[in-house]
Backbone as JSON, one array per atom type, in Angstrom:
{
  "sequence": "MAQYVYSEKAQAVLSFMQANNGTDLMANDIAKATGIETKSITGVLNGLQSKELIRREEKEGYPKKVVVLTEKGMNVDPHEEKPEEE",
  "N": [[19.18, 14.98, -5.56], [15.7, 13.91, -5.69], [13.37, 13.55, -3.71], [10.43, 12.45, -1.75], [7.18, 12.28, -1.47], [6.17, 9.04, -0.38], [8.08, 6.79, 0.96], [9.88, 4.57, -0.22], [9.03, 1.64, -0.15], [6.63, 1.9, 0.29], [5.81, 3.02, -2.02], [5.82, 1.08, -3.41], [3.96, -1.14, -2.74], [1.61, 0.51, -2.71], [1.95, 0.7, -5.95], [1.87, -1.73, -6.34], [-0.52, -1.99, -5.57], [-1.98, -0.96, -6.79], [-1.54, -1.14, -9.72], [-2.77, -4.33, -9.09], [-5.55, -3.7, -8.91], [-9.2, -4.84, -7.38], [-8.67, -7.28, -6.75], [-8.45, -9.53, -4.72], [-5.77, -9.07, -1.45], [-3.57, -9.98, 0.17], [-1.99, -9.7, 2.54], [0.64, -10.78, 3.97], [0.39, -11.94, 1.17], [0.8, -9.46, -0.25], [3.37, -8.65, 0.59], [4.95, -11.24, 0.01], [4.65, -9.9, -3.18], [5.8, -7.57, -2.94], [9.27, -7.96, -1.95], [8.2, -7.29, -0.01], [9.73, -7.67, 3.15], [8.24, -9.94, 5.32], [7.65, -9.04, 7.72], [7.93, -6.51, 8.8], [6.04, -5.43, 7.08], [3.37, -4.62, 8.15], [4.05, -2.46, 9.29], [3.84, -0.62, 6.91], [1.42, -1.02, 5.86], [-0.21, -0.33, 7.66], [1.22, 2.5, 7.41], [-0.4, 3.03, 5.65], [-2.78, 3.1, 6.07], [-3.14, 5.47, 7.72], [-3.56, 7.12, 6.55], [-4.91, 7.89, 4.81], [-5.51, 5.8, 2.39], [-5.26, 3.17, 2.19], [-7.55, 0.39, 2.66], [-8.87, -2.32, 5.96], [-10.61, -5.6, 5.43], [-12.94, -7.6, 6.63], [-13.58, -10.23, 5.19], [-14.89, -13.41, 3.5], [-14.54, -17.07, 3.75], [-11.63, -16.31, 4.15], [-9.28, -15.89, 6.02], [-7.48, -13.73, 7.0], [-8.01, -10.16, 6.94], [-8.36, -8.96, 4.53], [-6.81, -6.6, 1.97], [-7.49, -3.44, 1.2], [-8.01, -0.63, -1.68], [-8.4, 2.21, -1.22], [-10.8, 4.84, -2.36], [-9.74, 7.57, -2.51], [-6.47, 6.37, -2.17], [-6.86, 4.81, -4.59], [-5.94, 6.83, -6.72], [-4.1, 8.87, -6.18], [-0.71, 9.38, -6.63], [1.49, 7.75, -6.29], [4.58, 7.91, -6.49], [4.54, 10.82, -6.35], [7.06, 13.61, -5.93], [7.63, 15.7, -2.93], [7.55, 18.83, -2.24], [9.48, 21.86, -2.68], [11.42, 22.47, -0.11], [11.1, 26.06, 0.88]],
  "CA": [[17.96, 14.19, -5.08], [14.7, 13.81, -5.94], [12.32, 13.57, -2.49], [9.38, 11.32, -2.12], [6.09, 11.25, 0.07], [5.68, 7.89, 0.48], [8.9, 5.91, 0.97], [9.7, 2.63, -1.4], [7.75, 0.48, 0.57], [5.44, 2.27, 0.2], [5.59, 3.1, -3.08], [5.58, -0.66, -4.33], [2.42, -1.47, -2.08], [1.22, 1.49, -3.26], [2.11, 0.97, -7.09], [1.22, -2.5, -7.02], [-2.43, -2.39, -5.63], [-2.39, 0.06, -8.3], [-1.91, -2.51, -11.0], [-3.92, -5.7, -9.06], [-7.21, -3.16, -7.67], [-9.96, -5.67, -7.22], [-7.91, -8.72, -6.02], [-8.41, -9.96, -3.67], [-4.7, -9.12, -1.51], [-3.81, -10.26, 1.94], [-0.93, -9.04, 3.69], [1.63, -12.01, 2.97], [0.68, -11.6, -0.43], [1.01, -8.19, -1.39], [4.4, -8.71, 0.51], [5.94, -11.67, -1.24], [4.52, -9.56, -4.27], [6.85, -6.27, -3.77], [9.93, -8.46, -1.98], [8.92, -6.43, 1.91], [10.05, -8.73, 4.75], [6.39, -10.2, 5.95], [7.67, -8.37, 9.28], [7.54, -4.95, 7.63], [4.54, -5.03, 5.48], [2.53, -4.62, 8.88], [3.23, -1.14, 9.0], [4.52, 0.06, 5.65], [0.01, -1.4, 5.94], [-0.53, 1.15, 8.02], [0.88, 3.43, 7.6], [-0.51, 4.0, 4.56], [-4.23, 3.28, 5.64], [-3.43, 5.55, 8.92], [-3.41, 8.14, 5.01], [-6.85, 6.57, 4.17], [-5.28, 4.73, 1.19], [-5.67, 1.3, 1.72], [-8.55, -0.08, 4.57], [-8.35, -3.94, 6.0], [-11.89, -5.82, 5.65], [-12.97, -9.01, 6.48], [-14.51, -11.1, 3.79], [-15.83, -14.9, 3.47], [-13.03, -16.95, 3.16], [-10.35, -15.56, 3.95], [-8.42, -16.42, 7.45], [-7.36, -12.63, 7.28], [-8.37, -9.33, 6.61], [-7.86, -8.35, 2.85], [-6.28, -5.59, 1.45], [-8.29, -3.06, -0.56], [-6.98, 0.8, -1.88], [-9.42, 3.05, -1.51], [-10.14, 5.54, -4.14], [-7.8, 7.87, -2.19], [-4.98, 5.62, -3.3], [-6.61, 4.68, -6.16], [-5.93, 7.73, -7.52], [-2.86, 8.69, -5.51], [1.07, 9.4, -7.27], [2.53, 6.44, -5.1], [5.87, 8.63, -7.21], [5.0, 11.7, -6.48], [7.83, 14.78, -5.34], [7.87, 16.16, -1.78], [7.8, 20.09, -2.42], [11.19, 21.51, -2.28], [11.37, 23.68, 1.49], [12.44, 27.75, 0.79]],
  "C": [[16.42, 13.74, -4.98], [14.5, 13.01, -3.99], [11.29, 13.17, -1.79], [7.92, 11.61, -0.4], [5.44, 10.79, 0.71], [7.19, 7.04, 0.65], [8.77, 4.74, 0.23], [9.57, 2.16, -1.39], [6.57, 1.16, 0.55], [4.35, 2.7, -0.82], [5.11, 1.95, -4.07], [4.96, -1.43, -3.25], [1.52, -0.83, -2.76], [0.69, 0.96, -5.4], [0.92, 0.07, -6.99], [-0.11, -2.91, -6.03], [-2.72, -1.97, -6.75], [-2.65, -0.32, -9.26], [-2.85, -4.2, -10.58], [-5.5, -4.81, -8.34], [-8.12, -3.99, -8.51], [-10.02, -7.25, -7.17], [-7.58, -8.57, -4.96], [-7.52, -10.31, -2.42], [-4.19, -9.67, 0.49], [-2.09, -10.13, 2.08], [0.41, -9.38, 3.0], [1.08, -11.8, 1.23], [1.12, -10.6, -1.29], [2.93, -8.78, -0.35], [5.5, -9.04, -0.33], [5.43, -11.05, -2.8], [6.18, -8.29, -4.58], [8.72, -6.81, -3.29], [9.81, -7.57, -0.08], [9.66, -7.59, 2.2], [8.47, -8.34, 5.62], [6.38, -9.3, 7.15], [7.71, -7.13, 9.47], [6.37, -4.26, 7.06], [3.27, -4.8, 6.79], [2.56, -2.91, 8.94], [4.12, -0.29, 8.28], [2.52, 0.11, 5.87], [-0.47, -0.02, 6.69], [-0.22, 2.46, 8.93], [-0.44, 4.15, 6.4], [-3.07, 4.45, 4.91], [-4.22, 4.59, 7.05], [-4.11, 6.97, 7.66], [-4.21, 8.56, 4.2], [-6.41, 6.68, 2.81], [-5.5, 3.36, 0.71], [-7.49, 1.41, 3.25], [-8.41, -1.76, 4.95], [-10.01, -3.87, 5.91], [-11.94, -6.8, 6.05], [-13.66, -9.76, 5.6], [-14.4, -12.58, 3.99], [-14.62, -15.51, 3.59], [-12.08, -16.72, 3.19], [-9.75, -15.59, 5.43], [-8.29, -15.17, 7.74], [-7.9, -11.72, 6.87], [-7.75, -9.62, 5.09], [-8.25, -7.26, 3.13], [-6.86, -4.8, 0.66], [-7.7, -1.61, -0.12], [-8.59, 1.32, -2.23], [-9.79, 4.36, -2.68], [-9.17, 5.77, -3.4], [-6.56, 7.77, -2.87], [-5.21, 4.9, -4.22], [-5.9, 5.52, -7.39], [-4.89, 8.44, -7.28], [-2.29, 8.52, -6.38], [1.79, 8.56, -6.2], [3.88, 7.14, -4.69], [6.29, 9.74, -6.4], [6.01, 12.35, -5.22], [7.43, 15.5, -4.54], [7.68, 18.12, -2.51], [8.7, 20.5, -1.72], [10.67, 22.31, -0.74], [12.45, 24.66, 0.4], [13.65, 27.19, 2.23]]
}
């Protein structure tokens, strides 16, 4: 069975955000669209942010920060497999 660099939830978030790049998305929007529980989405986003794949930014007219893909996040393959360990 293949092992992936990113968790299933991270794969779902990255795939969704790549498909909707340029759309203003808040964490709860991403949670609803990907089927990830609201209480879990923060941890997934924190992990992606620590890998510099997303960033959160203030945007006028939005009550919470908007989640944005970084250039690295736009170009990463969410379904990349981990290399096999010898």
